[in-house]
C-alpha positions in Angstrom: -0.1 0.0 -0.2 2.9 2.3 -0.2 2.0 5.8 -2.1 5.4 5.4 -4.0 6.0 2.6 -6.2 9.5 1.7 -8.0 8.3 0.2 -11.1 8.2 2.6 -14.5 4.6 1.8 -14.7 3.8 4.0 -11.8 4.9 7.1 -14.1 1.7 6.2 -16.3 -0.6 6.3 -12.9 -1.5 9.1 -10.2 -2.1 8.7 -6.8 -5.9 8.8 -5.8 -6.7 7.2 -2.4 -4.6 8.1 0.4 -3.3 5.3 2.7 -5.6 6.1 5.5 -8.2 5.5 3.0 -7.3 2.4 1.9 -6.1 0.7 5.5 -9.5 1.8 6.9 -11.4 0.2 4.1 -9.8 -3.1 4.2 -10.0 -3.2 8.0 -13.5 -2.3 7.9 -13.9 -5.3 5.4 -12.2 -7.7 7.9 -14.0 -6.1 11.1 -17.6 -7.0 9.0 -16.4 -10.2 8.3 -15.4 -11.2 11.6 -18.0 -9.8 13.4 -20.4 -11.8 11.4 -18.8 -15.0 12.1 -18.2 -14.4 15.8 -21.7 -13.8 15.9 -22.7 -17.3 14.9 -19.6 -19.0 16.2 -21.0 -19.5 19.8 -21.2 -17.7 22.8 -17.7 -18.1 23.8 -16.6 -15.9 21.0 -18.9 -12.9 22.1 -15.7 -11.0 23.6 -14.3 -10.7 19.8 -17.7 -9.8 18.7 -17.8 -6.9 21.2 -14.0 -6.1 20.1 -14.7 -6.0 16.2 -17.7 -3.9 17.3 -15.7 -1.4 18.9 -12.8 -1.3 16.0 -15.7 -0.9 13.2 -17.1 2.3 15.4 -13.6 3.7 15.5 -13.2 2.9 11.8 -16.6 4.5 10.7 -16.3 7.6 13.0 -12.7 7.9 11.5 -14.3 7.8 8.2 -16.9 10.2 8.7 -14.2 13.0 10.2 -11.8 12.2 7.1 -14.5 13.1 5.1 -14.0 16.6 6.2 -10.3 16.7 6.6 -8.8 14.0 4.4 -7.3 14.7 1.2 -9.3 15.6 -1.8 -11.0 12.5 -3.0 -11.7 11.5 0.7 -13.8 14.3 1.2 -17.8 14.4 1.1 -17.7 17.7 -0.6 -15.6 16.7 -3.4 -17.2 13.2 -4.4 -21.2 13.5 -3.5 -23.3 14.6 -6.2 -26.9 16.2 -6.4 -29.8 14.0 -7.6 -29.6 15.4 -11.1 -26.1 13.9 -11.4 -26.8 10.6 -10.0 -30.3 10.1 -12.3 -28.0 11.4 -15.3 -25.6 8.8 -14.2 -28.2 6.0 -14.0 -29.5 6.9 -17.3 -26.0 6.5 -18.8 -25.3 10.1 -19.5 -22.4 10.6 -17.3 -20.7 7.3 -17.2 -16.9 8.4 -18.0 -14.2 7.3 -15.8 -14.1 9.5 -12.8 -11.1 10.3 -10.8 -12.6 9.3 -7.4 -16.2 8.0 -6.5 -18.7 8.0 -9.6 -22.1 9.6 -8.4 -23.6 6.0 -7.9 -20.3 4.9 -5.9 -20.8 8.0 -3.8 -24.0 7.3 -2.5 -23.0 3.7 -1.4 -20.1 5.0 0.5 -22.6 7.2 2.5 -25.1 4.3 2.8 -22.4 1.5 4.1 -21.2 4.0 6.6 -24.5 4.6 7.9 -25.4 1.0 8.0 -22.2 0.5 9.7 -22.9 3.3 12.1 -26.2 2.2 13.2 -25.0 -1.4 13.5 -21.8 -0.5 15.7 -23.8 1.9 18.1 -26.7 -0.3 18.4 -24.5 -3.2 19.5 -23.3 -1.2 22.4 -26.7 -1.4 23.9 -27.8 -4.7 22.7 -27.9 -7.8 24.4 -28.5 -11.7 23.3 -31.2 -12.5 26.1 -28.7 -15.2 27.5 -25.4 -13.9 29.4 -23.9 -11.3 26.9 -24.6 -7.7 26.4 -23.2 -4.6 25.1 -21.0 -2.1 27.3 -23.7 0.6 27.4 -26.3 -2.2 28.3 -26.5 -0.8 31.9 -27.5 2.7 30.7 -30.9 1.7 29.5 -33.9 -0.6 30.7 -33.6 -4.1 29.4 -37.0 -3.5 27.8 -35.2 -0.9 25.6 -32.4 -3.2 25.4 -34.3 -5.5 23.6 -36.0 -3.0 21.1 -32.2 -1.9 20.2 -31.2 -5.3 19.8 -34.1 -6.1 17.0 -32.6 -2.9 15.5 -29.2 -4.3 15.4 -30.6 -7.9 14.1 -32.6 -6.2 11.4 -29.9 -3.8 10.4 -27.5 -6.7 10.0 -29.7 -7.9 6.8 -29.6 -4.5 5.4 -25.8 -4.6 5.9 -25.6 -8.0 4.2 -27.5 -6.5 1.3 -25.4 -3.7 1.0 -22.1 -5.7 1.0 -23.8 -8.1 -1.5 -24.3 -5.2 -3.4 -21.2 -3.7 -3.1 -19.2 -7.4 -4.5 -21.5 -7.4 -7.4 -20.4 -3.8 -8.4 -16.7 -4.6 -7.9 -17.4 -7.8 -10.3 -19.4 -5.4 -12.8 -16.5 -2.8 -12.7 -13.9 -5.8 -13.2 -15.4 -8.4 -15.6 -17.6 -6.2 -17.5 -15.8 -2.4 -17.8 -12.3 -3.7 -17.3 -11.4 -1.4 -14.5 -9.1 -2.4 -11.9 -11.0 -0.8 -8.9 -9.9 -3.6 -6.4 -6.3 -3.0 -7.5 -6.8 0.9 -7.1 -8.0 0.8 -3.8 -5.2 -1.5 -2.9 -2.1 0.7 -4.3 -4.3 4.0 -4.2 -3.5 4.7 -8.0 -5.3 4.8 -11.1 -4.2 5.1 -14.8 -3.3 8.9 -15.4 -5.7 8.7 -18.6 -8.4 8.9 -16.0 -7.1 11.1 -13.4 -6.3 14.9 -14.7 -3.2 15.9 -13.4 -4.9 18.6 -11.4 -7.2 15.8 -9.4 -4.2 13.8 -8.2 -3.4 14.0 -4.6 0.0 14.8 -3.2 0.2 12.9 0.1 -1.7 11.0 2.5 -1.8 13.1 5.7 -1.2 9.8 7.6 -0.2 11.4 10.8 -3.4 13.4 11.2 -5.3 10.3 10.5 -3.3 8.3 13.1 -4.2 11.4 15.7 -7.9 11.3 14.6 -7.9 7.4 15.0 -6.0 7.5 18.6 -8.5 10.3 19.9 -11.5 8.5 18.7 -10.0 5.0 20.3 -9.4 6.6 23.7 -12.7 8.1 23.6 -14.5 5.0 23.1 -12.5 3.3 25.8 -13.4 5.8 28.3 -16.9 5.5 27.8 -17.0 1.7 27.8 -14.9 2.1 31.4 -17.1 4.8 32.5 -20.4 2.6 31.4 -22.1 1.0 34.8 -22.0 -2.9 35.0 -25.5 -4.8 34.5 -26.6 -8.2 34.3 -29.3 -9.6 32.0 -32.6 -10.6 34.1 -33.4 -14.1 32.6 -37.0 -14.0 34.4 
């Protein structure tokens, strides 16, 4: 995932995706997969399910913050388009290559972040009605926690649907349109023909990203530590 490549072909490519965006993207993919597996692996795996939920929340919060202070193509103000542009794209009027997210891809990013945020936040208050509960379970009644758990479970189906659509879109771009978007999200670079020189980014602002992640992780850890302990009432 280095920003500078040593091979000659790098001269025909330009940097679009910064290093923090790429790391958070793949880390989120790993967290979602791991959280799904540990959810069904048995109650002994719940601590890992919880840890992966913490990581997901920090990563999503970071991505939202990065949408305001990150490099060019990470910022919401750059890649989000209005309804008319999205409709034109769906009708095939604006289907040329884009340096960053295309209009439909931009909406999918926002949708995925919103669903992941709901999933991570509701998990903090949810319970399995057996022996395990999120760290903030003690701040609400069990009845409220049960309702939040219902949202958590229903939202997981929405998340799975979005993941499936995301994978289908990747397959479409790779197999039908012959655009290596997976490689671009790994290297951060796209063909120079698809990225006007003025739209390439100069660097990744990695130090700023690390500071944001550290601040978010500490804030979450302090909140978890301050939460009251509570047990699930089985009867």
